[in-house]
N, C-alpha and C positions, 0 to 999 in steps of 0.2 A: 257177705256178698260174693257172688260167683265172679270168676275172671272175665267172662263175656260181658257182664254188666259193667264192670270196672273199665273194661276196654272201651265200651261205648261212651262212658263219661269222659275218658281221656280224649277220644275222637271229637267230642263236642267243643273242645277248646277251653274248658274251664281250668282254673288252677286246682290241682288235685293233690291230696295226701293219701298215699297208698300204705296201708299197714296190715297187720295180721301176725299170727304166731309164726315161728320158724317153720319152714317147709311148706308154706301156703303159696309159694310161687310168685313172690313180689318181683324178683329179678326176671323171671320168665315173662311176666306180664309187661314189664318195661321193654323187654326184647321184642315182644309182639307189637307194642306201640311204635318202637323205633323202626321196625320193619315196615309197618303200615306207612309211616311218614316218609321213609326213604323211597318207597315205591311211588310216592307222589312228589318226589324231589324236594322234600323238606328234611333238613339235617339238624337234629337236636345236638345241643352241647351237654355232655354228661360229666358231672363232677361228684366227688365223694371226699370225706375227710381224711382217708388214708389211701396209700397207693394200692394196697391189696384190694380194698373195697372197690376202688376206681377201676382196677384191671378186670373185674368181673363183667363190666359193661363196656369195656374199651374206652374208658374216660380218663380224666386227669384229676389230680388232687385239687381241692378248692383253693389252697394257698398258692399253688402253681398257676392255675388258670386266672385267678384274680390278682396275681402279682402282689401277694401280701407278705412275701418273705416268711417270717415266723410270727407275724402279728395276728392277733385276734381282734383287737380294738383298733379302729381307725377313725379319723375325723374328716371333715370336708377339705381341710388343707392337704391331707394325703391324697385324696381323690383328685384334687387339682394337679398335684405333682404327677400322678399316673396319667392324667389326661394330656400331658405334654409328650407322652410316648407314642410315636407314630404306629408302631406295631400293635399296641393295645387298642388304638382307635380302629385299626383294621379288624382286629379280633372281635371287638364288641359290636362293631357295625354289622357283622355277619350273624350275630347271635339273635335267633328268633324264638328259641324254645330251650329252656333250661331244665335239666333233670338232676336232682340232688339225691344221691343214694346214701344209705346208712345214716340217716339223719339223727339217730339217737346219739351219735358221737359228735354232733355239731353243737357247739356252745351257742347261747343266745347272742353273744358278742360277734361271733363269726357269722351267724345268720344275718345279723344287722349289717355287717360289713359288706356282704354280697349285695344286699339291697342298696346300700349307699353308693357303691361303685357303679351299679347298673343305672341308677337314677342319674348319676353324673354323666356317664358316657352316652346314654340314650337321650339325655336332655328332656326327660319327661318326669314330672313329679307324680309318678304313680308307682305302686309297689313293684320293685324289681324292674323299673323302667318300662313297665307295660308288657314285658314278654310273658308268654305262658310259662308257669312254673309247676313242675311235677316233682313232688317230694315222696321219697320212699324210705321206710324204716319201721322199726318196732321198738318203742320206748321201754319195753321189758328187757331189752338187751342192754349192752354196756353204755353208760353215760359218758359224756366227754371227760377226758383226763384233766384233772385240776390239781395244782399244787396246794391251793388253799381252799377251805370250805367256802361255798358260795350260796347265797340265798336263792339265786336263780341259776339253774344249771342246764336246762333243756331248751332246745331251739324254739319250742312252742311258747316259751315265756318271753320271747322277743316281741316287741310291738309290731315288727315287720311281718310276723306270722299271722297275726290277727288281720292285718291290713290286706293280706292276699285273698281273704274270703274263700278259703279252700273247701272244695267238695271232698268229703272223706269216703274212701273205699276200704272197708275192713274185710279183708279176705279171710274166709273161714275153712275152705276145703283144703286139706293137707295133701301134698304130693311127695315131699321128700321122705318122711318117715314111712316105712312099710311095715311097721310093727305097732300094734295098738297098745302094747305095754309101755313103750316109750312115749307114745302120744299121751297116754294117761298121766305119766310122770310129768311131762311138760305142762299139761293143762292144770295139774295140781299146783305147780309152781306159779303159774299165771293167776290162779285164783287166790293165792295167799294162804291156802289151807292144805297142808301136807297130810295126806291120809296114811293110815297104817299100811295100806297096800303099796303105796309108793315107797315108803321106808323099807319094806321087805324086798321090793324089786331092786332097789339100789344096793341093799346089803348083799343080795345074791350075786352082785357083780364085783364085789370087793376082791381085789388081787386075782382076778380070773386070768388064766393064761390064754392069750388069743392065738398066737402062732409064733413061729420063729422068723416071720417076715420082718426084715429090718425097716421096711417102709411104713410100718405102723407109726402114726404120728403121736408124739407125746405132748400133752398140753399141761402147762403149769401156770400158776397165778403170778409168780415172781420171776424177774429176770435172772436173779442169782441162781435159782434152780435150773433154769433153762441153760445158763452158761455152764453150770457144773455138768449137766448131762452131755451137752455138746462137746465139751473138752474131753470127757471120758470116752465118748465114741471116737473122737479124733485120735486119741492115744491108741485105740485098738487097731488103727490102720497102719500098715507097713509103709515104708518109704520115708523119704526125707521131708521134714516139716519146713515150710516156708513161713517167715515172719514178715508182716508188713506193718511198719510203724508210720503213723500219720505225719504229715508235714503241715506247717501252719504259718500264717502271717497275721499280725495284729496283736493287740494286748491280750494278756493272759485272761483277763476278765471277760472279754468278748469271745475268745476262743472257748472258754468254759461254757458260755451261753449256747454256743453251737452244739457242743456235746450234750448238753441238757435238753435241747429242743429237737434233737434228731437221733437217728439210729446208728450214726457213724461211730466206729470203734477207734480207740487210741492204738490198740494193737490187734491185728487179725492174724490168726494162725490157721494155716491150711495144709492139706496133704492131698495127693492124688486119691480120688475116690470119695472125698468129703462131700456130704450133702450141704448145699448152700441156698440162701435166699438173697435176692438182690434187694438193696435198700434205697435205690434211687432210680428214676426214670432215665433210660438211655437217651442221649441227645439225638440219636439217629433212629430211635424206635426199635432197637434190637431186643430190648427187655424193658419191663416196667417194675416199679417198686412192688415187690410181692412175687415176682417170677422165681420159681425154684429150679434147681438143677444139680449137677454133679461135676466136681472138678475132674476134668479129663487129663490135663497135663499142665505144664508151665512153659511159657515161651523161652526158647533157648537164647533169645536176644536180650530181653529185659526182665526175664524171670516172672513176668506177670501171668496170673492164672488164665487157663482156657477152660471154659465151662460149656457143657452140653445141657441146655435147658430141658425141662420136662416135655416141651413141645418138639424137641429134637434139633433146635437151632444151636449152632456152634458159635460161641462168643468169646473173643479175646478181650480180656479186661484191661483197662488203663485206669490211672488215678482220676477220680472225679472230685469236683470242688463243692463244698458246702460253705456258703457265704452268709455273713450277717451285714445287713444294710441299716444305715440310720434313716431318719425320716426324710432326708433329702435324697435318698436313693444311693448314697455313697457307700461303697463296701468298706466296712471297718475291720473285718476279720475274715479269714478264709482258712478252712481245714481241707487238706487234700488226702484222700485215702481210697483204697480199693472198695467199691460199693457192694460189699458182701458181708453176710454173717453166716455162721453155721446154722443148720436147720434140722437136725435130728429132733430137737425139741423146740417148741415155740410157745410164746405166752398166749393165754386165752384171748387177750385183747387183740393180738394180731390174727387170730383165727376167725374173727367175726366175718361172716359172709362165705366161709369155706364149707364144702360138703365132703365128709370123710367116710370111708367105708369102715374104718376101725380106728380106735384111739385109746391110748392109756391116759387117763385124766387124774390129776392130783388136785383135789379141792380142799385139802387139809389146812391150807393157809389162805383161804378166801378172805378178802378184805373189802370187797366192793359188791354191792347188790347187783344182781344180773350176771355175775361171772359164772355161777353154776348153770344158769339157764342157757347162756350162750354156749358153754362147753358141751353140755349134754345135747343141745340141739344141732351140733355139728354132724352127728352120726345118723345113719339111716335106720339102724336097728339096735335094740339093746344088746343083741348078740355081739355087736362090734364094740362093746364097752368093757374096758377093764378099769375099775375105779381103784385108785391107789390111796385115797384118803378123802375124808369128808368132814366139814365142820358146820355148825348151825347156820352160819352166815351164807353158806353155799346155796341154800335153797330159798333165800329171801329175795324179794323184789322191792323196788322203791314204793313205799306206801302212797306217795303222791300219784304214781302211775296207776296203782290199784284204784285210787279214788276217781281218776278221770277216765278209766277204761270204759265204763258204762256210757259216759257222755260221748265218747268216740264212736261206740257202736250205734248209739241213737242217731248221731249225725250221718252215719253210713246208711242207715235205713231211710232217712230223709232224702239223701242223694239218690238212692236207688229209685225211690218213688217218683222223683222229679224227672229222671231220664226215661223211666218206663211210661210216664204219662204222655211223652211226645209221640205223635203219630209217626209212621214210617217216613212219609214224605217230609215232614217237618224236621225229623232227625237227619235225614240225608242232606237237606238244605243247610242245616246248622254246621254239619261236618264239612261240606264243600266250601262254605263261607270261611270257615277257620283255615282250611288249607290254602285258599286263595289269598287270605290276608297275610300269609307267610311266604307268598311267592311260589307256592307249589302248583301242581297240575291236578285238575279234577276230571279231565276228559278221559273216558274209558280207554280209548286207543292209546293215549300217551302213557297211561298207567301200565297197560299191558306191554308197551314198548320198553318202559323202564324196568319192569319185572324181567323181561327177556335180557336186557342189558346187564342187570345184576347177576343173573344166572350165568351169563357168558363172561363175567368178570370185566365188563366194560360199562360200569355205571356212568351216567352223564355228568355228575356233579363233582366239582373239585374236592369236595369234602372226603370223597373216597380215595383221592389221589394225593400222593405226597407232593407238597408244594414244590414248585420247580427249583427254587433256591436251596431247599433242603436236599434235593437230589444232587445239586452241585456240592453242597457241604459234605455229603456222604462220600464223595470221591476225593476230597482234599488230601486225606491220608495217603492215597495211592498216586497222587499227582504232584510231582516235584517242581513243576513250573506252570505258569499260566497257560502256556501253549499246550502243554500236556493235559491240563485240566479241561481246556476248551475242546481238545481232540476227544478225550474220554467222555465228555458230555455231549459231543457232537453239536456244539453251539459256537457262535461267534465269540471272539475274545471280548468284545464290548459288552455282550450279554453276561458273560462270566464275571466281569468286573462289577456290573450292576448287582449281580447276585452276592458277591463278596461284600459289597457295601451294605446290603440288607442284612446279611449274616452278622456283620460287625455291629450293626445297630441293635440287633436282637441279643447278641452275645458279645459284649465289649471285651470279655476276657479271652476270647478265642485266639489262638496263636496262628497268625497268617504270615509270620516273618519270612518264610521261604519264598514268598511272592514279592518281598520288598525290593524295589529297584536299587540300582547301584547307589552308593553314597553320593556320588557326584550329581546324579539326576535328582535324588531326594533332597539334597541340600539346596539346590536351585529352587525347587518348588516350595520347600519350607520357607526359604527366605522371602519369596514373592508373596506367599500367604501371610506371613507375619507383617509385612509392610502394608498389605491391603487391610488386614484386621486392625492395624494401628490407625490408619486413616479413617476408617468407619464411614465411608461414603455410602449413603443409603442405596444408590443405584447398583452397588456391587453385591447386595444381599437380597435373598428371597424374603417373602413375607414372614416365614418362620425363622428368620435369622441365619440361614445358611449362606455361606459364601458361594457366589455364582462361579461357574467355570470360565466364562468368557473373560472376565478381568484378569484371572490368573494366566490364561493363554496369552492375552495381550501383554501382560507384564513380562512374560518370558519371550516376547517378540516373535511368537509363533514358532519357536525352535522345538517345541515339544508337542506331541499329539494330545488330543483330549483324553484318549485312553490312558496314556502314560501319566497324565496329571491326575486322573481318577484313581489310579493305582497308588500314587504317592500320597494322595489325600487319605487313604485308608490308614496311614501310619503317622499322619501329622497330629 
């Protein structure tokens, strides 16, 4: 199927599965669709299983957006717990269209969890709560990581997948690779039959010297090899080495769970000039999980690294927290560490979704089907490949995917025939109805106005704009007092306090202690609150169980302003 046909199917409002071999422009197609939507003031939510994959489309990780912690499996009880969170109610109420990228790495359990959460928050017993779902990925690429062998390992094996009644778009025109020799190699791997021509093409790239450019990416199958290469490159740099050792709270068992389920390091070694990759999303949007950069220097105050990202942004690092929660949402363990790893070499798993001009690839220890295909499809041309090793597993793909590939292609042909059978007027009507159902605009004048707004950097929807309380949060570090924070934000003190309350609700661990009132004031408010909480008079509480401000004000005999009470309540 061509991209233009696939785009028309997306515009029609159907639930869609976009697939195709590496380099067929799946991400490009999604970008075209999101552009089309935003010009009509519809704003999709984009998620992916890893931070690197999510960053390609400006999205979030599935676990982060759906507030799953490190869970894959959830039940209705956990959804009920999530539904008590005000900020999640706001988040999911705005969700109209969900895009899931790199679906090959999504387990059936995680896929079902997204469905369950959206059914709960939308209050609709329909797949994914009735929102349009667009799924993108290639099942010939890496499957989900699993510690134990599982009978079902792919998202399409979840009952929720079948319930979506997806229209399939199998893209076939290749855009990334500009070398027919490489295309032939990749097509051979996808067919499950490796020809002598492919074997000779790969043998010719064994230990080829590419150049002396240090920015050539090295891809390995195992973390141990990646760590060895990275530490060797670090040793080559001159200058003092800085060592960052993790800090933690909680039991050793739970702390160990955090290390096993995340990329955080017990010890991080850095020098000026080190290539690094960020392993967490920045709270204020300065970087995402997968951003790369170079260590420029170290802060003279706290010795924390200062990194220049590949995009040219200067970022001063601080410790970030990785937390483990129980089913009640209580934090049972926390690990604090600088959110970086060295990045001269990376694992093939983390490379999925990247496009590289040149790479040194070691496939001698391949242990998972799809690894060789993913690694080789990262590069644009076979001239950019230096193969360091190869084993028989490297060119294998999952037999189950080979079995269903023809069925996927047949479904794509059927989807194409359906959309092409629509007359032009009927097609336009279907598209406009879909946009209107999501609250978008269909009038030509309004669409042109929005296109002009986007070009001028003044889009009309808040999805383009940093939420106002997050703008306040971004200035906390530079503002030593509430008054200064209000001045810096050019907002009233009362508005700033409301923002801080919202920030505290979204991030209970955030440190706002510099805004805490004097002990005398705080003790008075705390005492009044405790008395009111003990009495439990219904008229003193809101419907959702929060203590009203008026009874606190009256208990203090009006000696304290409502703003001062609000500030104290941030710390009670």
